[in-house]
C-alpha positions as MATLAB code, in Angstrom:
seq = 'XXXXXXXXXXXXXXXXXXXXXXXXXXXXXXXXXXXXXXXXXXXXXXXXXXXXXXXXXXXXXXXXXXXXXXXXXXXXXXXXXXXXXXXXXXXXXXXXXXXXXXXXXXXXXXXXXXXXXXXXXXXXXXXXXXXXXXXXXXXXXXXXXXXXXXXXXXXXXXXXXXXXXXXXXXXXXXXXXXX';
ca = [
     -13.120  -41.362   -1.607;
     -11.446  -39.360    1.167;
     -10.021  -35.916    0.803;
      -7.159  -34.415    2.762;
      -6.484  -30.737    3.143;
      -2.961  -29.510    3.777;
      -2.089  -25.952    4.713;
       1.335  -24.672    3.755;
       2.924  -21.307    4.409;
       5.909  -19.603    2.893;
       8.340  -17.987    5.306;
      11.742  -16.708    4.205;
      11.322  -18.543    0.884;
      10.765  -21.883    2.612;
       7.565  -23.946    2.417;
       6.264  -24.719    5.937;
       3.515  -26.953    7.264;
       1.003  -25.508    9.738;
       2.895  -27.168   12.594;
       6.213  -25.665   11.474;
       4.645  -22.231   10.989;
       3.169  -22.275   14.495;
       6.611  -22.923   15.987;
       8.209  -19.779   14.511;
       9.450  -17.343   17.133;
       7.528  -14.236   16.167;
       9.809  -12.085   18.305;
      12.446  -12.606   15.632;
      10.181  -13.383   12.669;
       8.491   -9.997   12.507;
       9.810   -6.565   13.204;
       7.373   -4.668   15.350;
       7.760   -1.549   17.401;
      10.585   -2.033   19.888;
       9.730   -2.721   23.492;
      10.850   -0.100   26.046;
      10.462    2.698   23.472;
       7.954    5.534   23.505;
       4.681    4.483   21.897;
       3.838    6.629   18.866;
       1.099    9.151   19.617;
      -2.123    8.843   17.661;
      -5.649   10.150   17.418;
      -8.274    8.086   15.605;
     -12.076    8.128   15.379;
     -14.022    5.576   17.408;
     -17.251    3.864   16.346;
     -19.201    7.068   17.101;
     -16.778    9.268   15.149;
     -15.359   10.760   18.370;
     -11.588   11.327   18.415;
      -9.644    9.087   20.800;
      -5.948    9.678   21.482;
      -3.361    7.477   23.126;
      -2.617   10.452   25.393;
      -6.170   10.113   26.797;
      -4.857    7.054   28.659;
      -1.768    8.517   30.340;
      -1.718    7.070   33.864;
      -3.300    3.805   32.704;
      -2.019    0.750   30.867;
      -3.425    0.268   27.362;
      -3.557   -2.903   25.311;
      -3.731   -2.043   21.616;
      -5.050   -4.945   19.575;
      -4.466   -4.641   15.839;
      -6.728   -6.946   13.865;
      -7.349   -7.436   10.128;
     -11.048   -6.627    9.935;
     -14.563   -6.516   11.347;
     -16.946   -9.402   10.730;
     -14.295  -11.924    9.731;
     -14.562  -15.294   11.487;
     -11.217  -15.204   13.302;
     -11.413  -11.531   14.292;
     -14.943  -12.021   15.596;
     -13.888  -15.068   17.637;
     -10.841  -13.201   18.940;
     -12.645  -10.055   20.064;
     -15.564  -12.045   21.517;
     -13.056  -14.138   23.515;
     -11.606  -10.923   24.913;
     -15.124   -9.553   25.529;
     -16.013  -12.660   27.526;
     -12.945  -12.139   29.695;
     -12.814   -8.333   29.829;
     -12.745   -8.409   33.651;
      -9.260   -9.935   33.439;
      -8.062   -6.756   31.725;
      -9.982   -4.584   34.199;
      -8.415   -6.394   37.194;
      -4.995   -5.561   35.760;
      -5.919   -1.900   35.192;
      -5.699   -2.256   31.403;
      -7.830   -0.340   28.914;
      -8.371   -2.162   25.597;
      -8.360   -0.505   22.173;
      -9.040   -2.478   19.001;
      -7.643   -0.997   15.771;
      -8.322   -1.985   12.179;
      -8.624   -0.150    8.879;
     -12.419   -0.555    8.838;
     -14.638    2.529    8.954;
     -16.244    3.919   12.101;
     -19.641    2.785   10.786;
     -18.347   -0.763   10.330;
     -16.907   -0.715   13.863;
     -20.198    0.546   15.286;
     -22.181   -2.261   13.672;
     -19.571   -4.900   14.588;
     -19.311   -3.722   18.219;
     -23.087   -3.547   18.696;
     -23.738   -6.940   17.092;
     -21.075   -8.598   19.254;
     -21.629   -6.479   22.398;
     -17.976   -5.481   22.587;
     -17.256   -3.497   25.773;
     -14.050   -1.879   24.524;
     -13.310    0.887   22.049;
     -12.704    0.143   18.370;
     -10.719    2.731   16.417;
     -10.736    3.317   12.688;
      -7.283    3.529   11.055;
      -8.496    3.875    7.461;
      -5.222    5.441    6.295;
      -3.245    2.723    8.157;
      -0.943    5.348    9.662;
      -1.100    3.921   13.180;
      -0.559    0.355   11.964;
       2.502    1.595   10.052;
       3.809    3.568   13.056;
       3.615    0.443   15.217;
       5.015   -1.814   12.456;
       1.768   -3.790   12.563;
       0.961   -3.586    8.873;
       1.019   -6.951    7.110;
       2.425   -7.669    3.679;
      -1.066   -7.610    2.087;
      -1.621   -4.042    3.286;
      -3.903   -4.913    6.180;
      -3.191   -4.984    9.891;
      -1.426   -8.003   11.253;
      -2.986   -9.662   14.248;
      -0.765   -7.852   16.742;
      -0.724   -6.743   20.358;
       1.040   -3.774   21.964;
       0.887   -3.148   25.705;
       1.669    0.456   26.626;
       2.436    1.396   30.238;
       1.093    4.319   32.254;
       3.845    6.650   30.979;
       3.441    5.810   27.281;
       6.276    3.273   26.926;
       5.851   -0.015   25.050;
       5.984   -2.915   27.522;
       5.115   -5.704   25.097;
       4.888   -5.946   21.316;
       3.839   -9.205   19.713;
       2.442  -10.305   16.364;
       0.775  -13.594   15.473;
       2.566  -15.235   12.549;
      -0.567  -16.854   11.168;
      -3.536  -14.516   10.668;
      -5.878  -17.509   10.924;
      -4.909  -17.868   14.600;
      -5.092  -15.464   17.515;
      -3.784  -15.367   21.070;
      -6.313  -17.103   23.309;
      -7.042  -15.083   26.427;
      -5.004  -17.285   28.763;
      -1.920  -17.040   26.520;
      -2.293  -13.292   26.099;
      -2.653  -12.803   29.865;
       0.435  -14.960   30.468;
       2.417  -12.683   28.139;
       1.028   -9.564   29.853;
       1.697  -10.929   33.336;
       5.239  -11.825   32.295;
       6.315   -8.203   31.707;
];
């Protein structure tokens, strides 16, 4: 006996296959913070409990990566992919901040276990995710990316439609290099 597994997604009250869902233009599918607008200011605790503010990075580009949670298979794969290619961000003068609603203690454990070289911030109240329109319908962060320029303006805002997928490094860099 053989078994087949089919994944279906509902989008705008229509049942979609995985292939159809992947083809959705997320620029129009999801409303995120508008590009070319001022990025909302924030201050959040890092994995050590130290306050980190967006204003700490004035004069430098910042890639904010919203992700659903520490220690989940896709988030771990995603952040480890970016860890393995962190020099690509460095060459472009980009600081990387990961944001989820997990606690600072969870971030510390997750970052140490996976040797993540970038800062993870704890948005337990989800205020930053809301400010950037990166909060998903289940109340957790979408898998989203916001590139902020040296002056604090949003250069790129993008959200993955399917939380079970993430932007591979080469695709993310192509988007970044295209702005």
